[in-house]
C-alpha positions as CSV (number, residue, x, y, z in Angstrom):
1,M,-19.3,44.5,-10.7
2,Q,-17.6,41.3,-11.5
3,E,-19.9,38.2,-11.6
4,K,-19.4,35.6,-8.9
5,R,-17.8,32.2,-10.2
6,V,-19.4,29.0,-9.2
7,S,-16.9,26.3,-8.7
8,G,-16.4,23.0,-6.7
9,V,-15.1,23.7,-3.1
10,I,-14.1,21.0,-0.5
11,T,-16.3,21.4,2.5
12,G,-15.4,18.2,4.3
13,S,-12.8,15.3,4.2
14,G,-12.4,11.8,5.9
15,R,-10.2,8.7,5.7
16,Y,-10.1,5.2,6.9
17,I,-6.6,3.5,7.6
18,P,-7.0,-0.2,8.5
19,E,-5.7,-1.2,11.9
20,K,-3.3,-4.0,10.9
21,V,0.2,-2.5,10.7
22,V,2.7,-4.4,8.8
23,Y,6.4,-3.5,9.2
24,N,9.2,-4.2,7.0
25,Q,10.6,-6.8,9.0
26,D,7.4,-8.8,8.7
27,F,8.8,-9.6,5.0
28,L,11.9,-11.3,6.2
29,N,10.7,-14.8,6.0
30,H,9.3,-14.2,2.4
31,Q,10.8,-15.9,-0.5
32,F,10.9,-13.6,-3.5
33,F,11.4,-14.5,-7.2
34,N,12.1,-12.4,-10.2
35,E,9.9,-12.2,-13.5
36,L,11.6,-15.2,-14.8
37,G,10.6,-17.4,-11.9
38,D,14.2,-17.7,-10.4
39,P,14.6,-17.2,-6.6
40,I,16.2,-14.0,-5.6
41,Q,19.6,-14.8,-4.4
42,K,20.3,-11.5,-2.3
43,P,19.5,-12.2,1.3
44,T,15.9,-11.0,2.1
45,S,17.2,-8.6,4.7
46,E,19.0,-6.7,1.8
47,V,16.2,-6.8,-0.4
48,V,13.9,-5.2,2.4
49,K,16.5,-2.5,3.2
50,T,16.9,-1.6,-0.5
51,L,13.3,-1.2,-1.1
52,Q,12.9,0.9,1.9
53,K,15.9,3.1,0.7
54,I,14.2,3.6,-2.6
55,T,10.6,3.9,-1.7
56,G,10.7,5.4,1.8
57,I,8.2,2.7,3.1
58,E,8.8,1.7,6.7
59,K,5.4,0.2,7.3
60,R,1.8,0.0,5.8
61,C,-1.7,-1.0,6.8
62,Y,-3.7,-3.9,5.6
63,I,-7.5,-4.4,5.7
64,G,-9.2,-6.6,8.2
65,D,-10.1,-10.1,7.3
66,D,-13.7,-9.3,7.8
67,Q,-13.6,-6.1,5.6
68,V,-13.7,-5.3,1.9
69,T,-12.9,-2.2,-0.1
70,S,-16.4,-0.8,0.1
71,D,-16.3,-1.0,3.9
72,M,-13.4,1.3,3.9
73,G,-14.9,3.7,1.5
74,H,-18.1,3.9,3.5
75,L,-16.3,4.6,6.7
76,A,-14.2,7.4,4.9
77,A,-17.4,8.9,3.5
78,E,-19.1,9.0,7.0
79,E,-16.3,11.0,8.1
80,A,-16.3,13.4,5.2
81,L,-20.1,13.7,5.6
82,L,-19.7,14.5,9.3
83,D,-17.0,16.8,8.6
84,S,-19.0,18.8,6.0
85,G,-22.0,18.9,8.0
86,I,-24.1,18.4,4.7
87,D,-27.4,16.4,4.8
88,R,-26.4,13.1,2.8
89,E,-29.7,13.0,1.2
90,K,-28.9,16.3,-0.6
91,L,-25.9,14.6,-2.4
92,D,-26.3,14.7,-6.1
93,Y,-23.6,12.2,-6.9
94,I,-21.2,9.6,-5.2
95,I,-18.3,8.8,-7.3
96,V,-16.0,5.9,-6.1
97,A,-12.6,5.6,-7.7
98,H,-11.0,2.1,-7.3
99,N,-9.7,-0.7,-9.5
100,F,-10.3,-4.0,-8.1
101,G,-13.7,-4.0,-6.5
102,D,-14.4,-5.9,-3.2
103,L,-11.9,-8.6,-2.9
104,Q,-12.6,-11.2,-0.2
105,K,-9.8,-12.4,1.8
106,D,-10.1,-16.1,0.4
107,N,-11.5,-15.2,-3.0
108,I,-9.6,-12.4,-4.7
109,R,-11.8,-12.5,-7.9
110,V,-12.9,-9.1,-8.7
111,D,-16.5,-8.3,-7.5
112,T,-17.9,-5.1,-8.8
113,C,-21.7,-6.3,-9.2
114,P,-23.2,-4.2,-7.7
115,T,-20.8,-1.3,-8.1
116,L,-18.9,-0.1,-5.1
117,A,-20.7,3.3,-5.3
118,A,-24.2,1.6,-5.1
119,R,-22.9,-0.6,-2.0
120,I,-21.5,2.5,-0.3
121,K,-24.6,4.3,-0.9
122,H,-26.5,1.5,0.4
123,K,-24.3,1.3,3.5
124,L,-24.8,5.3,3.9
125,G,-28.6,4.6,4.1
126,I,-29.4,7.2,1.5
127,V,-33.1,7.2,0.3
128,N,-32.8,9.8,-2.3
129,P,-33.1,7.9,-5.8
130,Y,-31.6,10.9,-7.6
131,T,-28.3,10.6,-5.6
132,V,-26.4,9.1,-8.6
133,A,-23.8,6.5,-7.5
134,Y,-21.2,5.3,-10.0
135,D,-17.7,3.8,-10.0
136,L,-14.6,5.3,-11.8
137,P,-11.7,2.8,-12.5
138,F,-8.8,4.9,-13.6
139,G,-5.8,3.6,-12.2
140,C,-4.2,5.5,-9.2
141,P,-5.4,8.8,-10.8
142,G,-9.0,7.6,-10.2
143,W,-9.8,10.0,-7.2
144,V,-8.2,13.1,-8.9
145,Q,-10.2,12.1,-12.0
146,G,-13.5,11.8,-9.9
147,M,-12.8,15.4,-8.4
148,I,-12.5,16.7,-12.0
149,Q,-15.7,15.0,-13.0
150,A,-17.5,16.2,-10.1
151,D,-16.5,19.8,-10.7
152,Y,-17.8,19.4,-14.1
153,F,-21.2,18.4,-12.7
154,I,-21.2,21.6,-10.4
155,R,-20.1,24.1,-13.1
156,S,-22.7,23.0,-15.4
157,G,-25.5,23.4,-12.7
158,D,-26.3,19.6,-12.7
159,A,-25.2,19.3,-9.2
160,K,-24.5,21.1,-5.9
161,A,-22.8,18.5,-3.7
162,V,-20.8,15.6,-4.7
163,L,-19.1,12.9,-2.6
164,V,-15.9,11.6,-4.1
165,I,-14.2,8.6,-2.7
166,G,-10.9,6.7,-3.3
167,A,-10.8,3.2,-1.8
168,E,-8.4,0.3,-2.5
169,T,-7.2,-3.1,-1.3
170,L,-4.0,-3.8,-2.9
171,S,-2.6,-6.2,-0.1
172,R,-5.0,-9.1,-1.5
173,I,-4.0,-8.4,-5.1
174,S,-0.4,-8.5,-4.7
175,D,1.9,-11.6,-5.4
176,P,3.6,-12.5,-1.9
177,H,6.5,-13.6,-4.0
178,D,7.2,-10.3,-5.9
179,I,9.4,-7.7,-4.2
180,D,6.7,-5.0,-5.1
181,S,4.3,-6.6,-2.6
182,M,6.0,-4.6,0.1
183,I,5.0,-1.4,-1.6
184,F,1.2,-1.9,-1.6
185,S,-1.1,-1.3,1.1
186,D,-4.9,-0.6,1.7
187,G,-7.1,2.4,2.8
188,A,-9.7,4.9,1.7
189,G,-10.1,8.7,1.6
190,A,-13.2,10.9,0.7
191,V,-14.1,14.6,0.3
192,V,-17.4,16.4,-0.2
193,L,-17.3,18.9,-2.9
194,E,-20.0,21.5,-3.0
195,A,-21.0,24.4,-5.2
196,R,-19.8,27.9,-4.1
197,S,-20.0,31.3,-5.4
198,C,-16.8,33.2,-4.8
199,D,-15.8,36.8,-5.0
200,Q,-12.4,35.6,-6.0
201,P,-11.2,32.5,-7.6
202,C,-11.6,29.4,-5.3
203,G,-12.0,25.8,-5.5
204,I,-10.9,23.8,-8.6
205,L,-9.5,26.4,-11.0
206,K,-7.9,24.1,-13.6
207,H,-7.1,20.6,-14.5
208,L,-5.3,18.5,-17.0
209,T,-5.5,14.7,-17.7
210,R,-3.7,12.5,-20.4
211,S,-3.7,9.0,-21.2
212,D,-0.6,7.4,-22.7
213,T,-1.9,3.9,-24.0
214,L,-0.2,3.5,-27.2
215,H,3.3,2.7,-25.7
216,H,2.6,2.4,-21.9
217,A,-0.8,0.6,-21.5
218,H,0.7,-2.4,-20.1
219,L,3.2,-1.0,-17.6
220,L,0.8,-2.4,-14.9
221,E,-1.1,-5.5,-15.6
222,M,-2.3,-8.7,-14.2
223,Q,-0.2,-11.8,-14.2
224,V,0.3,-15.0,-12.4
225,S,2.7,-15.3,-9.6
226,Y,6.5,-15.1,-10.1
227,N,6.7,-18.3,-8.2
228,P,6.5,-21.2,-10.5
229,D,5.3,-23.5,-7.9
230,Y,2.4,-21.2,-6.8
231,K,-0.7,-23.0,-6.0
232,D,-2.9,-21.9,-8.7
233,D,-3.2,-19.5,-11.7
234,T,-4.4,-16.6,-9.7
235,L,-3.6,-13.2,-11.2
236,F,-1.8,-10.6,-9.3
237,L,-0.9,-6.9,-10.0
238,K,2.4,-6.6,-11.7
239,M,4.6,-3.5,-12.4
240,Q,7.4,-2.9,-14.9
241,G,9.2,-0.7,-12.1
242,R,11.9,0.8,-14.2
243,K,9.7,1.8,-17.2
244,L,7.1,3.2,-14.9
245,Y,9.5,5.3,-13.2
246,E,11.0,6.6,-16.4
247,Y,7.5,7.4,-17.7
248,A,6.5,9.2,-14.4
249,I,9.5,11.3,-14.2
250,K,9.5,12.3,-17.9
251,T,5.6,13.0,-18.1
252,V,4.4,14.2,-14.8
253,P,6.5,17.3,-14.3
254,Q,5.5,18.7,-17.9
255,A,1.9,17.9,-17.2
256,L,2.0,19.7,-13.8
257,K,3.7,22.7,-15.6
258,E,1.0,22.8,-18.4
259,C,-1.8,22.7,-15.7
260,L,-0.2,25.6,-13.8
261,D,0.2,27.5,-17.1
262,R,-3.6,26.9,-17.8
263,A,-4.3,28.5,-14.5
264,D,-1.9,31.4,-15.2
265,L,-0.1,30.8,-11.9
266,S,3.7,30.8,-11.1
267,L,5.1,27.8,-9.3
268,G,6.0,30.0,-6.4
269,Q,2.2,30.5,-5.6
270,I,1.6,26.8,-5.0
271,K,1.7,26.3,-1.3
272,K,1.4,22.5,-1.3
273,V,1.7,19.6,-3.8
274,F,-0.5,16.7,-2.9
275,I,1.0,13.8,-5.4
276,H,0.2,10.0,-5.4
277,Q,2.3,8.2,-2.8
278,A,3.9,5.8,-5.1
279,N,7.6,6.0,-4.3
280,E,9.4,8.6,-2.2
281,K,12.5,8.9,-4.5
282,M,10.2,9.0,-7.6
283,D,7.8,11.8,-6.2
284,Q,11.0,13.8,-5.0
285,N,12.4,13.5,-8.6
286,I,9.1,14.6,-10.1
287,L,9.0,17.7,-7.9
288,E,12.7,18.5,-8.6
289,R,12.1,18.2,-12.3
290,L,9.1,20.4,-12.0
291,F,11.1,23.2,-10.5
292,H,13.9,22.8,-12.9
293,L,11.3,23.5,-15.8
294,Y,10.9,26.9,-14.0
295,G,14.6,27.5,-13.8
296,E,14.5,26.9,-10.1
297,E,17.4,24.9,-8.4
298,K,15.4,22.8,-5.9
299,P,12.0,22.8,-4.1
300,P,11.6,24.7,-0.9
301,E,11.2,22.7,2.3
302,G,7.6,21.6,3.2
303,V,6.0,22.1,-0.2
304,M,5.1,18.3,-0.7
305,P,3.8,16.5,2.3
306,M,4.4,12.7,2.2
307,S,2.7,9.8,3.9
308,I,4.2,6.9,2.0
309,S,6.7,6.0,5.0
310,F,3.9,5.0,7.3
311,L,1.0,4.2,5.0
312,G,2.6,2.8,1.9
313,N,1.0,3.1,-1.5
314,N,-2.8,2.4,-1.4
315,S,-3.4,3.6,-5.1
316,V,-6.5,6.0,-5.3
317,A,-6.6,6.5,-1.6
318,T,-3.2,8.1,-1.3
319,V,-4.0,11.6,-2.3
320,P,-7.5,12.2,-0.5
321,V,-5.9,10.5,2.7
322,L,-2.8,12.9,2.3
323,Y,-5.1,15.8,2.0
324,D,-7.2,14.8,5.0
325,L,-4.1,14.5,7.1
326,V,-2.9,17.9,6.4
327,V,-6.1,19.8,6.4
328,K,-6.8,18.4,9.8
329,E,-3.3,19.3,10.8
330,E,-2.3,15.8,11.7
331,L,0.9,15.7,9.7
332,A,3.8,17.5,11.5
333,D,4.7,20.8,10.1
334,H,2.3,21.1,7.4
335,R,-0.8,23.4,7.4
336,I,-3.3,25.0,4.9
337,S,-4.8,28.4,5.1
338,P,-7.4,30.4,3.2
339,G,-6.3,31.5,0.0
340,D,-3.6,29.0,-0.4
341,Y,-3.1,27.5,-4.0
342,L,-2.8,23.7,-4.0
343,M,-1.8,21.3,-6.7
344,F,-3.2,17.7,-6.8
345,A,-1.7,15.1,-9.0
346,S,-1.4,11.4,-9.8
347,V,0.1,8.8,-12.2
348,G,-0.8,5.2,-12.6
349,A,-2.1,2.3,-14.7
350,G,-3.2,3.2,-18.2
351,M,-0.8,5.0,-18.2
352,N,-2.8,7.9,-16.9
353,T,-1.6,11.1,-15.6
354,N,-3.8,14.0,-14.2
355,A,-3.5,17.3,-12.1
356,M,-5.6,19.9,-10.8
357,I,-5.1,23.4,-9.2
358,Y,-7.3,24.2,-6.2
359,R,-7.6,27.5,-4.1
360,V,-8.8,27.3,-0.7
361,P,-11.7,29.7,-0.4
362,L,-11.1,33.1,1.6
363,P,-13.5,34.0,4.4
364,E,-16.7,35.5,2.9
365,N,-17.3,39.2,3.7
């Protein structure tokens, strides 16, 4: 008789999307500058239109003035715990992926003491001292990496239940005079990963992570405003967009293929690809290149759900939020069924790239 395999299975998910919606037309009065500090001469209306065409973003959501990142993470966690039905006191770990800590509206200095995980555990009211809470700053791939770590804890027998949260406030760390500021948004997503013994492979099956720091460490970094007359020396998130795009379309498809090969699965077996919502054009290019690696002309319709058009890029939150939308059937024409193979992937600051293959458990006999 084949021995049952213990792995990490998602038993609940949740999200928090801020109430403040910012549309593209809200940027029409902005003055944008280039990296040399020169005003962009093109009319702002054309700048906004071009960005929408490339990224697919029509609107995004910003955090409330009285909120910080850990507040959003807490609200997403509460929903995930409710969805799973687990007693929160039985959580072995709380892993919180983020990059900038709790940024205040009028003071955007990074605040990570105590850690966001400690703050969220406190907000959750968890008494158990053996619920270990820690932060994971890993760029946009942080939540996927948190899932990989959680699965290791479960497979080793060290944990039976882990809460993995991705939360970020990018609206407060983006330069209002940088075109890229229109890409960024805020939000949080969370899942509960629990140990399950399956008759057939289920949960997280295989994963892959790479960090290309030698030549690409500074494709995203902190710099002063592009506006030479900006009021102070505040540091904002900056991207080398073209180089980042080139890195992603070259590296991510190959990483996804290698992860699939490790899982001994064919591309045709993957029902959904949940990829970091960074740029609609870039994500489509990554998927097409992945299919080309397998000799396929183009991906089938519906394999890659997208949320960037109405949520923007909220970093580590994009993948868990997207998963929550689909699993709860709140994204049109997307469904997940027992036995489906799913691929989760992300790319971001570092530069870091990761992927994992997940199988939705079949009903128990």
